[in-house]
C-alpha positions as CSV (number, residue, x, y, z in Angstrom):
1,M,-31.9,-18.9,-16.6
2,F,-31.6,-16.4,-13.8
3,I,-28.6,-15.8,-11.6
4,F,-28.6,-15.2,-7.9
5,A,-26.0,-13.8,-5.5
6,R,-25.5,-13.5,-1.7
7,R,-26.8,-10.3,-0.2
8,R,-25.6,-9.5,3.3
9,V,-28.3,-8.2,5.7
10,L,-28.1,-6.8,9.2
11,G,-30.4,-8.4,11.7
12,P,-30.9,-8.6,15.5
13,C,-29.3,-11.3,17.5
14,L,-30.0,-12.2,21.1
15,R,-27.0,-13.4,23.2
16,S,-26.7,-13.6,26.9
17,G,-29.8,-11.6,27.3
18,A,-28.5,-8.6,25.3
19,A,-29.7,-7.5,21.9
20,Q,-26.8,-7.5,19.4
21,T,-26.5,-7.1,15.6
22,M,-25.3,-9.9,13.4
23,M,-24.6,-10.4,9.7
24,Y,-26.4,-13.1,7.7
25,A,-26.8,-13.8,4.0
26,R,-29.7,-14.4,1.7
27,L,-30.0,-14.9,-2.1
28,A,-31.1,-12.1,-4.4
29,E,-31.7,-12.1,-8.1
30,V,-29.1,-10.1,-9.9
31,G,-29.6,-10.9,-13.6
32,K,-30.2,-13.4,-16.4
33,L,-27.5,-15.6,-17.8
34,E,-26.6,-15.2,-21.5
35,E,-25.2,-17.8,-24.0
36,P,-21.4,-17.9,-23.6
37,K,-19.4,-16.8,-26.7
38,R,-17.7,-19.6,-28.5
39,E,-16.1,-17.3,-31.0
40,G,-15.0,-13.6,-30.8
41,E,-14.3,-11.5,-27.7
42,Y,-16.6,-10.1,-25.0
43,D,-17.1,-6.3,-25.2
44,T,-16.0,-3.8,-22.6
45,G,-18.8,-3.5,-20.0
46,Q,-19.9,-7.1,-20.3
47,M,-21.1,-8.4,-16.9
48,F,-20.2,-12.0,-16.0
49,V,-19.9,-14.5,-13.2
50,H,-16.6,-16.3,-12.8
51,S,-17.1,-20.0,-13.5
52,V,-14.6,-21.1,-10.9
53,F,-14.6,-18.5,-8.1
54,G,-18.2,-17.4,-8.5
55,Y,-17.8,-13.7,-8.2
56,R,-19.5,-11.1,-10.3
57,G,-17.3,-8.9,-12.5
58,V,-17.2,-6.7,-15.5
59,V,-14.9,-6.8,-18.5
60,L,-12.6,-3.8,-19.0
61,F,-10.5,-4.9,-22.0
62,P,-8.9,-8.1,-23.5
63,W,-5.4,-9.4,-23.6
64,V,-4.1,-12.0,-26.1
65,A,-1.6,-14.4,-24.3
66,A,0.6,-17.3,-25.4
67,V,-0.5,-20.3,-23.3
68,F,2.1,-23.0,-22.7
69,D,0.1,-26.0,-21.7
70,R,2.3,-29.0,-20.7
71,D,-0.7,-31.4,-20.7
72,L,-1.8,-31.1,-24.3
73,P,-3.6,-34.4,-24.8
74,N,-4.2,-36.2,-28.1
75,M,-0.9,-34.9,-29.7
76,G,2.2,-36.7,-30.8
77,F,5.6,-35.9,-29.3
78,E,6.8,-33.6,-32.1
79,E,3.5,-31.8,-32.4
80,R,3.3,-31.4,-28.6
81,H,6.9,-30.1,-28.5
82,K,6.1,-27.4,-31.2
83,E,3.0,-26.3,-29.4
84,K,5.0,-25.9,-26.1
85,M,7.6,-23.8,-27.8
86,K,5.3,-21.3,-29.5
87,G,2.3,-21.3,-27.1
88,A,-1.4,-21.3,-28.2
89,K,-3.0,-17.9,-28.4
90,Q,-5.9,-17.4,-26.0
91,T,-7.9,-14.4,-24.9
92,F,-7.9,-13.2,-21.3
93,Y,-9.7,-10.2,-19.8
94,Q,-8.8,-7.4,-17.4
95,V,-11.8,-7.2,-15.1
96,L,-13.2,-5.5,-12.1
97,I,-14.6,-7.6,-9.2
98,D,-17.8,-6.7,-7.4
99,T,-16.7,-5.6,-3.9
100,R,-19.7,-7.3,-2.4
101,D,-18.3,-10.7,-3.4
102,C,-14.8,-10.2,-2.2
103,P,-15.3,-11.8,1.2
104,F,-16.4,-15.0,-0.4
105,I,-13.6,-15.4,-3.0
106,R,-10.8,-17.9,-2.5
107,A,-8.4,-15.6,-4.3
108,Q,-6.5,-12.5,-3.4
109,T,-8.5,-9.4,-4.4
110,E,-5.4,-7.1,-4.2
111,A,-3.3,-9.3,-6.4
112,V,-2.5,-6.7,-9.1
113,T,0.4,-4.6,-7.9
114,F,2.8,-2.1,-9.3
115,L,6.0,-0.2,-8.3
116,G,5.9,3.4,-7.1
117,N,6.8,6.3,-9.4
118,Q,10.1,7.1,-7.8
119,D,13.0,5.3,-9.4
120,S,14.7,4.4,-6.1
121,S,11.5,3.2,-4.4
122,R,10.8,-0.4,-3.9
123,S,7.3,0.2,-2.5
124,L,4.5,-1.9,-4.0
125,F,1.0,-0.5,-4.5
126,A,-2.1,-2.5,-5.2
127,V,-5.3,-1.9,-7.3
128,P,-8.0,-3.6,-5.2
129,G,-10.6,-5.7,-7.1
130,L,-8.7,-6.1,-10.3
131,D,-8.2,-9.5,-11.9
132,Y,-7.3,-11.5,-15.0
133,V,-9.9,-14.0,-16.4
134,S,-9.7,-16.4,-19.2
135,H,-12.4,-16.4,-21.9
136,E,-13.5,-19.9,-20.9
137,D,-14.1,-18.7,-17.3
138,V,-16.6,-16.0,-18.3
139,L,-20.3,-16.8,-17.7
140,P,-22.0,-13.7,-19.2
141,Y,-25.2,-12.3,-17.9
142,T,-27.5,-9.3,-18.2
143,A,-27.8,-7.4,-14.9
144,S,-31.2,-6.6,-13.4
145,E,-29.9,-4.2,-10.7
146,K,-28.6,-0.6,-10.9
147,P,-25.7,-0.1,-10.7
148,P,-24.9,-3.6,-11.9
149,L,-21.5,-3.7,-10.1
150,R,-20.0,-2.1,-7.0
151,H,-16.4,-0.9,-7.4
152,E,-14.9,2.5,-6.9
153,L,-13.6,2.4,-10.5
154,Y,-16.8,1.3,-12.2
155,D,-18.2,4.8,-12.8
156,K,-14.8,6.2,-13.6
157,F,-14.1,3.6,-16.3
158,L,-17.6,2.6,-17.5
159,G,-19.8,5.6,-16.7
160,D,-21.2,8.0,-19.3
161,K,-17.8,9.6,-20.0
162,G,-15.6,6.8,-18.6
163,R,-14.5,4.9,-21.8
164,E,-11.9,7.5,-22.7
165,T,-10.6,7.5,-19.1
166,L,-10.3,3.7,-19.4
167,R,-8.4,3.8,-22.6
168,S,-6.0,6.4,-21.2
169,W,-5.5,4.4,-18.0
170,Q,-4.8,1.2,-20.1
171,A,-2.3,3.0,-22.3
172,K,-0.5,4.7,-19.3
173,N,-0.2,1.5,-17.3
174,H,0.2,-1.0,-20.1
175,P,3.8,-2.1,-19.2
176,W,2.9,-3.5,-15.8
177,L,-0.7,-4.6,-16.7
178,Q,0.2,-6.6,-19.8
179,L,-0.5,-10.3,-19.8
180,S,1.6,-12.0,-22.4
181,E,2.4,-15.6,-21.2
182,V,0.5,-18.3,-19.3
183,H,2.0,-21.6,-18.1
184,R,-0.1,-24.6,-17.2
185,E,0.5,-28.2,-16.0
186,T,-1.5,-30.9,-14.2
187,T,0.1,-33.2,-11.7
188,E,-1.7,-35.8,-9.5
189,S,-5.1,-34.3,-10.6
190,V,-4.1,-30.8,-9.5
191,R,-3.8,-28.2,-12.3
192,V,-1.4,-25.4,-11.7
193,T,-1.7,-22.2,-13.8
194,V,1.0,-19.5,-13.5
195,I,1.0,-16.0,-15.1
196,P,4.2,-13.9,-14.8
197,F,4.2,-10.1,-15.1
198,Y,7.3,-7.8,-15.5
199,M,6.9,-4.8,-13.2
200,G,10.0,-2.8,-13.9
201,C,13.5,-2.0,-12.8
202,R,14.7,0.0,-9.8
203,E,18.2,1.5,-9.8
204,S,20.4,2.0,-6.7
205,Q,24.1,2.9,-6.2
206,V,24.9,-0.8,-5.7
207,A,22.9,-2.6,-8.4
208,S,19.8,-2.7,-10.6
209,V,16.9,-4.8,-9.3
210,F,14.3,-6.2,-11.8
211,W,10.9,-6.9,-10.3
212,W,8.3,-9.5,-11.3
213,R,5.0,-10.6,-9.9
214,Y,3.3,-13.9,-10.6
215,S,-0.2,-15.2,-10.1
216,V,-0.7,-18.9,-9.3
217,R,-4.0,-20.7,-9.5
218,L,-4.5,-24.2,-8.1
219,E,-7.4,-26.4,-9.2
220,N,-8.2,-29.8,-7.8
221,L,-9.7,-31.8,-10.7
222,G,-10.0,-35.1,-8.8
223,D,-12.4,-36.5,-6.2
224,L,-10.1,-36.6,-3.2
225,S,-9.3,-33.5,-1.1
226,V,-5.7,-32.3,-1.0
227,Q,-4.1,-29.5,1.1
228,L,-1.2,-27.4,0.2
229,R,1.5,-27.8,2.9
230,E,4.8,-26.6,1.5
231,R,6.4,-24.7,-1.3
232,H,9.9,-25.2,-2.8
233,W,11.2,-22.8,-5.4
234,R,14.5,-22.4,-7.3
235,I,15.0,-19.0,-8.8
236,F,17.8,-18.5,-11.4
237,S,18.9,-15.1,-12.6
238,L,20.9,-14.5,-15.8
239,S,23.3,-12.7,-13.5
240,G,24.4,-16.2,-12.5
241,T,22.7,-16.4,-9.1
242,L,20.6,-19.4,-7.9
243,E,18.3,-19.0,-5.0
244,T,16.4,-21.7,-3.2
245,V,13.2,-20.9,-1.2
246,R,11.3,-23.3,1.1
247,G,8.4,-22.6,3.4
248,R,5.1,-23.6,4.8
249,G,2.1,-22.9,2.6
250,V,1.7,-19.8,0.4
251,V,0.9,-16.2,1.4
252,G,0.4,-17.4,5.0
253,Q,-2.2,-20.0,4.1
254,E,-2.4,-23.8,3.6
255,P,-5.5,-24.0,1.4
256,L,-7.6,-27.1,1.3
257,L,-8.8,-28.0,-2.2
258,S,-11.9,-30.1,-2.0
259,K,-14.8,-31.1,-4.2
260,Q,-16.9,-28.2,-2.9
261,L,-14.0,-25.6,-3.0
262,P,-11.6,-26.9,-5.6
263,A,-9.7,-23.8,-6.4
264,F,-7.4,-21.3,-4.8
265,Q,-5.5,-18.3,-6.4
266,Y,-2.7,-16.1,-5.0
267,S,0.0,-13.7,-6.2
268,S,3.5,-13.0,-5.0
269,H,6.7,-11.2,-6.2
270,V,10.3,-12.0,-7.0
271,S,13.3,-9.7,-7.7
272,L,16.3,-10.5,-9.9
273,Q,19.7,-9.0,-10.5
274,A,19.2,-9.4,-14.3
275,P,16.4,-8.5,-16.7
276,S,15.3,-12.1,-17.0
277,G,15.7,-15.5,-15.3
278,H,13.9,-18.8,-14.6
279,M,11.8,-20.0,-11.7
280,W,10.7,-23.5,-11.1
281,G,9.8,-25.9,-8.3
282,N,6.7,-27.5,-6.7
283,L,3.9,-27.1,-4.2
284,Q,3.5,-30.1,-1.9
285,D,0.6,-31.7,0.0
286,G,2.7,-33.9,2.3
287,T,2.5,-37.0,0.0
288,G,3.7,-35.7,-3.3
289,G,4.1,-32.5,-5.3
290,W,2.5,-30.4,-8.1
291,S,5.0,-29.1,-10.6
292,L,5.4,-25.4,-11.3
293,L,7.7,-24.5,-14.2
């Protein structure tokens, strides 16, 4: 089976008697699908298509995370409780996204952020086109074009001498890249998946501030369209503070989850006055809510 992707092409457009240039898209063959792996991990350099968001990407390296799934069908109460407490081990991958596909993705493509090097700085920096993908979302393929992926880090990490650079980069940035826990729950046919990341601590003369980022993925598993209208968070810090956050939509958007476009993913940040805490709440569509724990 062959795989095709959008290719943007410049072409002439006549408007009000004047010749202008417009952008349109056509399909182009980019490779041949492979059989997905049911066991084992994908190797560094494996090309794939994301099964939900449809973008082309390449695997950099794997992470093994504890997945706390609150759905867990076909289990008794005690068995389900034990599974919730320990989390099932699953493989996720650090990947690069093909920049040609970024305009078509319903997910932030600058979602992986980190703190600046200065201890007192609260500035956030992003690595464009970096994502985390579960093993089940990988549709592997063999690329038929050269280079197989467009990203400014592709040659640096996966070129002739890039593998050592990639290993050094992973080791150096391991603390803020590491994926260790994934939380998942389905409410009213909408599955919410949350991945938290500890980013580090920043000291000041007044107090220490501990920074976290979190990625939220929404998937509509039902037949009816729903639209995210509001968010309601409660954020508890072990320092004893409790903060309530309410607002319209998320990251300035109110995404519609339909049968044709069922998923949306975004990232945000939270700061605490203690090394750890707890965040919970829900996302609402105007008629009900989807839990986020």
